[in-house]
C-alpha positions, 0 to 999 in steps of 0.5 A, a space after each residue: 550446675 553442681 549436680 550436673 557435674 557430679 551426676 551426669 556427663 555429656 556423652 559427646 553425641 548430642 547435647 541431650 545424651 548424658 550418662 552417670 559418671 563416677 558410678 562406684 561403690 561407696 559408703 554414707 551415713 544417714 541422719 540417724 548415724 547409720 552407715 550404709 554401703 552403696 553397691 552397684 550390684 543387681 539385687 537377688 532375683 527373689 526380690 524382683 527389684 532394680 534396687 534394694 535398701 536394707 533396714 537401718 537395723 541390719 548389722 551392715 546395711 547396704 543399698 544394692 542397685 542394678 548397674 545395668 539400668 538405663 541412666 535415667 532409671 539408674 538415677 531415679 533408683 539411686 534417689 529412691 534407695 537413698 531416700 529409704 535409708 534416710 526415711 525408712 518409715 515412709 511408705 514405698 508410694 511416698 518414696 517413689 513419688 519423691 524420687 521420681 519427681 526429684 529425678 525428673 526435676 534434675 534431668 529437666 534442669 540439666 537439659 535446660 542449662 545445656 540448651 542455654 
């Protein structure tokens, strides 16, 4: 229920239509004490990516996420890029599998709690 209130809000059209609320640029610190800046900005086209996480060794590490993604994909990309910030050494495959699974579980449980 806490995640639901932080990440999603009902659009009012139906019980199953939600959008991400509070989408704003912000900062956070990973487990190694590295401060990241989260920016809702499409990564440069040369990266051909919906989201991008800079190395924790960069001078001012940032995460960029395309704000024009559909909400479900936006949540998945957000989870993916934050996971990179915390677990830089993990492979892209591992991070994508984790973020996809977590995003689906959150969505499934939010929908389930709404139908009760």
